[in-house]
C-alpha positions, 0 to 999 in steps of 0.5 A, a space after each residue: 250512867 255512872 256518877 262520874 259520867 253524870 258529872 261530865 254530862 253536867 259540866 258539858 251543858 254548863 260550859 256550853 251554856 257559859 255558866 261557871 262551875 266548881 268541882 268539889 273533891 273529897 280528898 281525905 277522911 279520917 274517921 267515919 264519913 259517909 262517902 270516902 275519898 274520892 267522892 266528887 260533886 260539881 257545883 254551878 253558879 246557880 246552884 245546881 249540883 250534880 254527884 255527892 260528897 256526903 249523904 246531904 249534910 255537908 252540900 249545903 255548905 259546900 254551895 256557900 264555899 264553892 261559891 266563895 272559890 269561884 268569886 275568888 278564881 281560887 282553889 280552896 280546902 275546907 275542912 269538916 270535922 263532924 266530931 266536934 259536937 257543938 256544932 249543930 250543922 256539923 256535928 251532933 246532927 251529922 253523927 258521923 264522927 270523922 274529918 273530912 277535906 273538900 277540895 273546891 276547884 274553880 273549873 276554867 273551860 279554856 284548859 283542856 287538862 282542867 280537874 273535868 277534862 281530866 275526869 273525862 280521860 279517866 272515864 274514856 280509859 279502858 284501864 285503870 287509871 291513877 288521878 293525882 291531887 295535890 293540897 296542903 293542910 296547912 291552913 291558907 296555903 296554896 292548893 294545887 289541885 287536880 293535874 294528873 292522870 296516870 295509865 295503869 303502865 304509869 303513862 302519862 295520860 294528861 296533865 303535867 308535872 315537874 321533871 324534878 317531880 317524876 320520879 315520886 309521882 310515878 313511884 306513888 301512882 305505881 304503888 296505888 295500881 300495884 296495891 288496886 286502891 287509892 293511897 296517900 302521901 305527904 311531900 317534904 320540899 319547899 313546904 310540906 304537900 299531901 298527895 291523894 292517889 286516886 285509883 278508879 277502875 273501869 266499871 264492871 262489865 257485865 255479859 249477859 247470855 240470854 235475852 229473855 225477860 229476866 235479862 231485861 230486868 239485869 241490864 237495866 239495874 246494871 245500867 243504873 250502876 254504870 256498868 257496861 252490858 253485853 247481852 248475848 243469844 242466839 234469837 234476833 226476836 229476844 236480843 234486840 234494842 227495842 228490848 235492851 236499850 240504854 247502850 247494850 252491846 247486843 251479840 247474836 249468834 250460835 255459842 261456838 260464833 259468839 264466844 270469841 266475842 265476849 268481853 273478858 278481863 279483871 271487871 267482866 262477870 258473865 251470867 249464862 241465862 238462857 233457860 236453854 240447857 243446850 245453849 248454856 252447856 255449849 257457851 260454858 263449853 267454849 268459857 272453860 279456855 277462858 276462865 283465867 280471864 274471868 272474875 266471875 261466872 254465874 249460872 243460874 238455875 237450880 244445883 242439879 243443872 249446875 251438876 248435869 252440865 258438869 257431868 256431861 263435860 266429864 263424859 266429853 273427857 274436860 276436867 275443871 280445876 278446882 280455880 276454874 270451880 272457884 270462879 263459877 257461882 252456881 246457883 247464882 245471886 246472894 241468899 235474898 229471898 228473891 222471887 220476881 225478876 227484878 228481886 232476882 236481878 238485885 241478888 246477882 248483881 250485889 253478889 257480882 260486886 260483892 265479888 269484885 270487891 272481895 266482901 262477904 256479902 252478909 250484913 254489915 251489922 255483922 260486921 266488925 270493925 268499921 263499915 270502910 276499909 281504912 287501910 290506906 288513910 294515912 299519909 306516907 311519908 315521902 321527902 322531896 
């Protein structure tokens, strides 16, 4: 279950029990912080928290601010300045050296477009969406909050905005989708206002070709990350709900029967791991025409096994283009010294995540500059 799904599940439980709650959202970060803009946490009137806005350093104070917002029935923006070395709570002990803006929004369960209901639309979407959050850095200013969800085609999925704002909001959302990253704007209308265009993409789709014991560990770990998992095998004795619980989609059949049923897209990774060479080659052959739809294709086994696959396909006059080879990871996984099935699963998922995030997958101590990419942290100026 993803963090957002966990927040929605907790929200549903609180709503059913009639317990008030508040959504806390990190709407901007300047400098260093454990969580970046878009991190969210649900806080109940009883003090229960789901999700996180920091590594645990801000949560205690966030509870107090959430209860205050709940008592006043009013959105509140709180600034946490962790550069302040004199603040025993938020300064030296935190050690992040950043300025974190957190928006607290009391939730009205009677409204179909309250912030968590908007998050529900995001989670239900099969395409990238933009969640628009409006706030003001000026102290004691009215905070508009989370109001709009737009699809990747900039179609309004939920929420509302005034017609005079339509052009600027749609342009801002379209720009976030083009850049494939969240972004910020400052509007100048009657009052200065900040806008957070929070780009959210569907969780990765992991397709496991093979239902062996190592695939079980891979499916379990991917499920913890909130990824969608599909398991494919020719054996019903292996690909079944008893071995793959937790909502895995199961597809049973011969390679030529199942190839067209496989999910594809920008967020899809396929791993060939049947340990059955003819089955792997047959499915590899079926996947080649669809390689442009795939982001990642991993093949388990030694390099010689992959080379043998290529030789068989070449004998059939099937030429693999360089662009196709760039998407193939064989042997699969990062070099972590993995031996056990769970360790191998970790190495594979780490490589898929690095591929999807266009990261090197190396040690952070070797990285030059900040841990997180801050290209999109500045506020672009837009005249209303």
